[in-house]
C-alpha positions in Angstrom: -22.2 11.1 -30.0 -19.3 13.0 -28.6 -20.5 16.4 -29.7 -18.9 19.5 -28.2 -21.5 21.2 -26.0 -20.2 24.6 -25.0 -23.2 25.5 -22.9 -22.7 22.7 -20.4 -19.7 23.1 -18.0 -17.1 20.3 -18.1 -17.3 19.4 -14.4 -20.8 17.9 -15.0 -19.2 15.2 -17.2 -16.1 14.5 -15.2 -16.9 13.5 -11.6 -19.9 11.3 -11.8 -18.3 8.5 -9.8 -18.0 10.9 -6.8 -21.8 10.9 -6.2 -22.0 7.2 -5.3 -20.9 7.9 -1.7 -23.8 10.4 -1.4 -26.3 8.1 -3.1 -25.5 5.2 -0.8 -24.7 7.2 2.3 -27.8 9.2 2.6 -30.3 6.3 2.6 -28.0 4.5 5.1 -28.2 7.5 7.4 -32.0 7.6 7.0 -32.5 3.9 7.6 -30.1 3.9 10.5 -32.0 6.8 12.1 -35.3 4.9 11.7 -33.7 1.8 13.3 -32.3 3.8 16.2 -35.8 5.3 16.9 -37.3 1.9 16.6 -34.7 0.4 19.0 -35.2 3.1 21.5 -39.0 2.9 21.4 -39.1 -0.9 21.6 -36.2 -1.0 24.2 -34.5 -3.5 21.9 -30.7 -3.6 21.5 -30.4 -5.2 18.1 -32.1 -2.5 16.0 -30.4 0.2 18.0 -27.0 -1.3 17.3 -27.7 -1.9 13.6 -29.0 1.7 13.3 -25.8 3.1 14.9 -23.7 1.0 12.6 -25.7 2.2 9.6 -25.5 5.9 10.6 -21.7 5.6 11.1 -21.3 3.8 7.8 -23.4 6.4 6.0 -21.5 9.3 7.5 -18.2 7.6 6.5 -19.3 7.2 2.9 -20.4 10.8 2.7 -17.1 12.0 4.2 -15.0 9.7 1.9 -15.8 11.5 -1.3 
């Protein structure tokens, strides 16, 4: 099934592994944001700390690619 498809640009087939940072990083940022808000509203340190770590890790994954 390795047909030549002239109507599809080549870059769509080459860098599929580069999207893993975005696919993992974006949910980490969202979940971290929810945990930060939960930690602030409940005045609890643990969800706040885990949320900050999640946001930092998500941003790091998005910048890495």
